[in-house]
N, C-alpha and C positions, 0 to 999 in steps of 0.2 A: 526375460527381456533385459537388454543392456541399455542403460540410460546415462547419458552424459549431461550433467547440469552445469551451465555456465553462468557466472555471476560476478559483477563488479561491485565490491563492497564500498560503501561510503565511509568517510572518516568517522562519522558518528553513527553507530549502529542503530538500526530502526526496525520497523515492521517487516520490510522486505527481507532482511537478513534472517528474521525469525521464520518467515515463510519458507525460505530456501532450506534452512536447516530442518524444518519440520517435514518438508516433502522428501528430502534426502533420507531421513530416518524412516519415513513412511514406506518408501520403496524398498529400502534395504531390509526392513523388517518383514516385508512380504516376499522375500527370497529373490529379488531382482539384483542384477549386477549394476552397481551405481558408482559413478565417479563424479567428483566435483572439480571443475576447472574454475578456480577463483583467483581474482586479483583484488588489490585494495588501493584506494586512493591515498593511503598513507605513504606510498612510495613517491608520490608527487610532491616533492619538497624543494623549495627554492624557486626563484623567478624563472630561471631557464627551463626547469622541468615543467612548470605550469604552462609556459608559452608553447613548448614543444607538444605537450599533451593537447592543448587547445587546437593547435594546427592539425594534429593527427586525428582529432576526434571525428572527423568526417569518415576516415577510412585508414586503418592502420595495417600496412603491409607486414610489419613486424609481427603483429598479433596473429594475422592470418597464417603466417609461416609456423608460428609456435602452436597454434590451434590445430593446424594440419598434422603436425607431429603427434599430437595427442590422439587425433582421430585414427591415425595409422596404427598406433599402439593398441588402442582400446576397441576400435571398430564397433561403435554403438549402433543400436537399431534406431535410436531417435536422440536428438539433441534438444534440451529444454533450456532456453535462454530466459533469464530473469531481468537483469540489468546489464546493458552493454556499455553504458556511459561512465566515464569518458575513455577508458583504456582499452576495452575489448573492441568496440566499434562494430558496425554491421559487416565488417570484413569477415567475421566468423561465419556469416551466412554463406558466403562464397566458398569457404573451406568445406562446409557441409555439402553444398551443391556438387562440388568436384567429386565427392564420394557417394553421391546419390543418397544422402541421409536426410530424412525429413526434419524440419525445424518447427518447434513450438516456441512462442514468445508470450510471456505473461506481461500484461499491461498494468503495472502497479501504479502508474501515474500517467500524465499526459505529455510526456517528453517527446513523443513522435508528432505532436501537434503544436507544441508551445515550448519555446526555449526555457521558460521558467518552470515548466513541467506541471504547474498547478492550475492553469487557467485563472490566475489570481493577480490582481494589480492594486496596490494601495489598499489592501485589506478587503477588496470586493471582487466578485466574479468578473472575469473579463474573457470574452471569446473572440476578440478582434482578429487574432492570428488565424482563426478558423473562418470567420465570417468575411473578413476583408483581405488582409495581407500579413504574412509572417514578418514583414519589415517593421510592424508595430512593436514587436519584441525587442528589436534593436533600438528603436527610437526611445522606448520607455525603459531600456536597460533592465529587462525582466529577469535576466539570470544574475542573481546576486548583486544587482544594481551596477553591473559592470558592462561598459560598452563593448569591450573586446570579447568578453565571455559571451555576451548575447549575440555578437556578430558571428563568432565561430559556431555557436550552437545552431543559429538560424541557418547558417551556411550548410551545416550537416543535414538539417531537416529538408531544406530546399533541394539539395543534391539528390537525396534518396527519394524524394517525391518525383523528381524529374526522371530518375532511373527506374521508377516503379518498383523499388526494392520491397516495400511493404506488400505489394500485390503479388510479386513473382518469386520472392525468395523465402517467404515464411508460409508454412502449410496451415497452421492454425494459430490464432491469437487467443489468449485466455483473458477475457474481461472478468472482473471480479463481481460486477453487478450488472443487471439489465440496463440500468441507467448509463453506466460506463460504455456498455456495448453500443447503445444508441448514439452516444457522442462520437465514437469512432466511425460508425457506419455513416452517420450524417456528414462526417468529414471526408468521406470517400473510400474508406476501407471496405473490402469486399464482404458483403453481409454473410456469405456462406462460410467465411473463414474466421469470423469472430464468434467464439462460443463463451458461455458463462460458466465459470466454476468458482465458487466462493472460497475464501480462506477457511481454515479449520484450526482446531486446537487439540493438542495431544493431552491436554489436562484431563484428569479423571473428574467426571461430574461430581459436584459437591452435594452429596445427598442431604446434608443437614442445612439446606438453604432456607428453612423457615425459622432458624434460630434467631435470637435477639441480635439486632444490629443497631448501630448508631452512626450518625454523621454521613456526609457525602464524600465522594472521592473523585479526583481527576487523575488520569494516568496518561502521560505523553510527553512529547518534546515541548519545552517552554519556548515557543517561538510564535511569530505573528499569525501564521496560517492556522494554528490550533485554537485561536480565539480565546487564549488564556487571559488576555487583558480585559476582554469583555466580562469574563467570569469574575475577575477581581473587582471590577466596577460594580457588578451585580451584587457581589457578596458584601459590599461596604455597608449595606443596610440589613444584613442577615446576621443573627446572633448565634446561630448553631454552627457546629464544627465542620471544617472542610480540610481534607488531607490532599496535598499536592505531591504526586509521585512522578519524578522525572527531573531532567535537567535540560539546560539549553541557554541560548544567548540572553533571554529576558529574565533569568532567575534573579539576579541582583536588583534589577529595577522593580520586579514584582514584590520581592521581600521587603523593599523599602516602603512600599505603600500598603501592604497587606494588613488587615486587622488582626488582632491577637488570636481570634478563633480559627485562623488559617495556619496550618502547620505544613512546612515544606520538608518532605521526607527524603528528598534526593533520589538518585537513581537506585533501583532495586532489581534483584534478579527475579526471574519469572515466579519462583515459589513464594518469594516475599510479597510480590504483587498480588498473587492469588489469595494469600492470607489476609491482606488488607481488604481485598474485594469481598471476602467472605464475612467480614465484620462490618461492612458499610451498608447503608440503607439504599443508596443508588449511586450510579456512575454518571458523570456529566461529560459529554463530548460536544464542546461548543465550537468546533472547527468552522472556519469561514471559507474553506475551499472544498471542491468536490473530492472528498476523501475516496480512495480506492475501495478498501474494505478494512476498516480499522480492526486490528487484531484485538484491541482492548474490548471491543464490543463482544466478540466471540468469547473471550476469556470471562467477561462479566456474565454472559448467558450461562456459561458452564458453572458459575458460582451461584446461579439463581439470583443474579443482581439485575434489577431493572435499570434502564438507561434513559437519561434525558439527553436528546441529541438535536442538533440543528436540523430544521426542516429543509434539507439541502442535499441534492444529489443522491448517491447511494445510501447515505445514512438514513434518509427518510424511507428507503426501501427495506433496509435491514431491520430497523426498529419500527415496530408497528405502534402507531399512536394509540394510547389507551389500552394496549394489549400487552406489549413487552416493555413499555416505557412511555415517555412523553416527547412530543415535538415542541420546539420553540422556533420562532423566526430568527434566522441567522442575522447577526449584527444588531439584534434588538435587545438592548439591556433590560428594558421594562418587561418584555415578554419572558425573557430568561429568568428574571427574578421572580416573576409571578408563578412560573412553573416550579421553581425550586421551593417556594413557600407552600404551594399546593402539595407537593410531594411530601414535605415534612409534616403537613397537617393531615394527610390522609394515609397513615401508616398501613392500614389494612388493605387498602387498594393497591399500594405499592408492593405489598407482599404477594398479592395475587398476580400482579404483573411479573414479579420475580419468579413465581412458580411457572408462569407461561414462558418466560425467557429460558428457564431451565429445560422445559419440554421442547422448545424450539431448537435448543442446542442438541439435544438427544436425537431429534428427527433430522436435522440438516447439517450440523457442523462438527460431527465426530470424525475421527480419523477413518473409520470404516466407510462412512458415507462418502468422504472426500476421495478415498482411494478408488471407488467405483467410477467417479467422474474422471479422475486423472488418467487412469489406465484405459478408459474408454476413448479419451481424446488421443492418447498415444497410439492405440490400436488402429483407430480410424486413419490417422496420419500415415502410419506404416503401410496399411493396406492400400490406401489411396495412392501413395507414392509408387508402390510396386505395380499397381494396375496401370498407372500412367506410363511407366517405363516399359512395361510389357507390350503396350500398344505401340510404342515407338519401335 
């Protein structure tokens, strides 16, 4: 099978980039012909470039022409789009339609429903753009607190809603959890086109997951949506060690108020992160938005590491309360602190949860299991597309 993967990298690398790279290697390692068509927001430098990108974010004719050239050269059987914002734009769907090539789109966030992409406002869940009007996103400046940025993004979403782009130009959408699937279907996406395929990890399972461990760990971007400020407040009355792995806009602010038993490790590569996970007692994921499918949870499971996660969205679906970790109420400092203290006080129970997390990883989140899901979606899209055009 020939697969073309399309992806727009953000300026700060994150979970989406890891997924793209993992799926690229997964397909390549199984003997498929795979090419990656990638662009990066790093090229958007200066006011003029940013304004021009914002204007073209609805539909880029330039990108459609360039993408068409790639399709002519490679002639893929299927195109898998991860992130098209802001440089690729949905214009690449039309390039695929011109060649009768089926399109798969992974829904890593809620960009197609909300200009802020997170269904989050002022640190709390907000679904007004779905329930009422997309204009709320402009009014509240939900995209980076920018009126113009929010305006152009909302314009993009409204335009493609009106053109029925999501219904007619994408063959299958991949939602990462059943929770996410329900959000999109309730928002009007065709239920038969939204399928669930979780993320996975290429990491080798850590067989020595019962070894001695100490302390807790947080891994992720140090930003508002990750709930890291709540974690710092909860930790103000905890005397045991916490490692913070990652970087982001809140790092300096957090370091200024963090107690001495909190160590900021900075950004680490995947191997370093896994080593830290293998020596920790549990991972904390205090996110306050509807996370897609946090890669850190899959990686933690592969290391036999139980997870304390917000009882929110897909996280509550991935982490089973009392089985592979613990839930706490989102944005609830008292409940978060109570669960952390319980976890430290009940070491044997947490080890049992870690063992079940490891078992869950082996059953659901390995490369082999994910490959079956992914190739099944591709095959269904290709067969359905051929059947559709044969009837025509």
